[in-house]
C-alpha positions as CSV (number, residue, x, y, z in Angstrom):
1,X,7.9,14.6,-14.9
2,X,11.2,15.1,-13.1
3,X,14.0,12.7,-13.6
4,X,13.8,10.5,-10.4
5,X,16.6,8.1,-11.5
6,X,19.9,8.0,-9.7
7,X,18.5,9.5,-6.5
8,X,16.7,7.8,-3.6
9,X,13.1,8.7,-3.2
10,X,10.8,7.8,-0.3
11,X,7.7,5.8,-1.2
12,X,4.9,4.2,0.7
13,X,3.3,1.0,-0.4
14,X,0.0,-0.5,0.7
15,X,-0.2,-4.3,1.1
16,X,-3.4,-6.2,1.3
17,X,-4.6,-9.8,1.1
18,X,-7.6,-11.9,1.9
19,X,-6.9,-15.3,0.3
20,X,-4.5,-18.2,0.9
21,X,-3.2,-17.3,4.3
22,X,-3.2,-13.5,4.1
23,X,-0.8,-13.0,6.9
24,X,1.8,-15.2,5.2
25,X,1.1,-13.4,1.9
26,X,1.9,-10.0,3.5
27,X,5.0,-11.2,5.3
28,X,6.3,-12.7,2.0
29,X,5.5,-9.5,0.1
30,X,7.6,-7.5,2.7
31,X,10.5,-9.9,1.9
32,X,10.1,-9.5,-1.8
33,X,9.9,-5.7,-1.5
34,X,13.1,-5.7,0.5
35,X,14.8,-7.6,-2.4
36,X,13.9,-5.1,-5.1
37,X,17.0,-3.6,-6.8
38,X,18.2,-0.2,-5.6
39,X,15.5,-0.2,-2.9
40,X,15.6,-0.3,0.9
41,X,12.7,-1.4,3.1
42,X,12.8,1.2,5.8
43,X,9.7,0.6,7.9
44,X,6.8,-1.9,8.1
45,X,3.6,-1.2,9.8
46,X,1.7,-3.7,12.0
47,X,-0.8,-5.9,10.4
48,X,-4.5,-4.7,10.4
49,X,-7.7,-6.6,9.8
50,X,-10.5,-4.9,7.9
51,X,-13.8,-5.7,6.3
52,X,-13.9,-5.9,2.5
53,X,-14.9,-2.8,0.5
54,X,-17.4,-3.0,-2.4
55,X,-17.9,-6.8,-2.9
56,X,-18.8,-7.8,0.7
57,X,-19.2,-11.6,0.1
58,X,-15.6,-12.4,0.7
59,X,-13.1,-12.9,3.7
60,X,-11.8,-10.0,5.7
61,X,-8.5,-8.4,4.6
62,X,-5.1,-8.2,6.2
63,X,-3.5,-4.8,5.4
64,X,-0.2,-3.1,6.1
65,X,2.0,-0.3,4.8
66,X,5.7,-0.3,4.0
67,X,8.0,2.7,3.7
68,X,10.9,2.3,1.2
69,X,13.5,4.4,-0.4
70,X,14.3,3.6,-4.0
71,X,16.1,4.7,-7.1
72,X,13.4,3.0,-9.2
73,X,11.1,5.5,-11.0
74,X,7.4,5.4,-10.1
75,X,6.7,3.4,-13.2
76,X,9.6,1.0,-12.6
77,X,8.4,0.5,-9.0
78,X,4.8,-0.2,-10.3
79,X,6.2,-2.9,-12.6
80,X,8.2,-4.4,-9.8
81,X,5.1,-4.5,-7.5
82,X,3.0,-6.0,-10.2
83,X,5.6,-8.7,-10.7
84,X,5.5,-9.5,-6.9
85,X,1.7,-9.7,-7.1
86,X,2.0,-12.3,-10.0
87,X,4.6,-14.3,-8.0
88,X,1.8,-14.5,-5.4
89,X,-0.7,-15.8,-8.0
90,X,-2.7,-12.5,-8.1
91,X,-5.8,-12.8,-10.3
92,X,-7.9,-9.8,-11.2
93,X,-11.4,-11.3,-11.8
94,X,-13.4,-8.1,-11.2
95,X,-13.2,-4.8,-9.4
96,X,-12.7,-5.3,-5.6
97,X,-12.5,-9.1,-6.1
98,X,-10.7,-11.2,-3.4
99,X,-7.0,-11.4,-3.9
100,X,-3.9,-13.2,-2.7
101,X,-1.9,-10.0,-2.8
102,X,-2.5,-6.3,-3.7
103,X,0.3,-3.9,-3.7
104,X,-0.3,-0.2,-4.4
105,X,2.0,2.8,-4.5
106,X,0.4,5.3,-2.1
107,X,3.0,8.1,-2.1
108,X,6.2,8.7,-3.9
109,X,8.0,11.7,-2.3
110,X,5.7,14.7,-2.9
111,X,4.9,13.6,-6.4
112,X,1.4,14.2,-7.8
113,X,1.0,12.1,-11.0
114,X,-2.1,11.3,-13.0
115,X,-1.3,8.8,-15.8
116,X,-3.4,6.1,-17.4
117,X,-1.2,3.5,-15.7
118,X,-0.5,5.2,-12.3
119,X,-2.0,7.8,-10.1
120,X,0.0,9.2,-7.1
121,X,-1.2,9.8,-4.4
122,X,-3.3,6.6,-4.7
123,X,-6.8,7.9,-5.6
124,X,-8.8,6.3,-2.8
125,X,-6.2,6.2,0.0
126,X,-7.6,9.3,1.8
127,X,-11.0,7.6,2.2
128,X,-9.8,4.2,3.6
129,X,-9.0,3.5,7.2
130,X,-7.2,0.3,6.2
131,X,-4.6,2.4,4.4
132,X,-4.5,5.4,6.6
133,X,-4.2,3.6,10.0
134,X,-1.1,1.6,9.1
135,X,0.4,4.6,7.3
136,X,-0.2,6.8,10.3
137,X,1.6,4.2,12.5
138,X,4.8,4.6,10.5
139,X,4.4,8.2,9.3
140,X,2.3,10.2,11.8
141,X,3.2,13.5,10.3
142,X,2.4,12.5,6.8
143,X,0.7,15.0,4.5
144,X,-1.0,13.6,1.5
145,X,-0.7,16.0,-1.4
146,X,-4.0,17.3,-2.5
147,X,-5.8,15.8,0.5
148,X,-4.2,17.1,3.8
149,X,-2.8,15.8,7.0
150,X,-3.2,12.1,7.8
151,X,-4.7,12.6,11.3
152,X,-7.5,14.7,9.8
153,X,-8.2,12.1,7.1
154,X,-8.3,9.3,9.7
155,X,-10.9,11.2,11.7
156,X,-13.1,11.4,8.6
157,X,-12.9,7.5,8.4
158,X,-13.8,6.8,12.0
159,X,-16.9,4.9,11.0
160,X,-14.8,2.2,9.3
161,X,-14.0,-0.9,11.3
162,X,-10.3,-1.8,11.5
163,X,-8.4,-3.9,14.0
164,X,-4.6,-3.8,14.7
165,X,-3.3,-7.3,15.1
166,X,-0.8,-8.3,17.7
167,X,1.4,-10.3,15.4
168,X,5.2,-9.9,15.0
């Protein structure tokens, strides 16, 4: 893997929550991301409401995407995001369980990485409107390595229900 230290790299982070005031959880997570060392929060998408995937007997989700530039390596960024999740009392009960906060690295420059701890691009992002729509809002020309242009991927998810919220 290339040495990403000592240079700024663009990364996109998905934010999601469906427990304990999800809008507040996302807004707080934006603040925590902005406080990460050697990292700048460049853009924030609007908030989006979506139905849960997988385990359907749970509240709807609030989702968003942030664009950052960072000197943190992908693995350092992952550790920082996991720490923010823990600060928001994230519990991992089972796959697709309800959560106070979920933070995922979607993209890190043009990196394609497949490691036991981290996969970039995020492995399911190209199939999920709740990731693609907020990402498209802040990066309409985005190309997802190994998957294609974002507008084409969104078209393939047109059957998924997602609602952009009018909240500042």
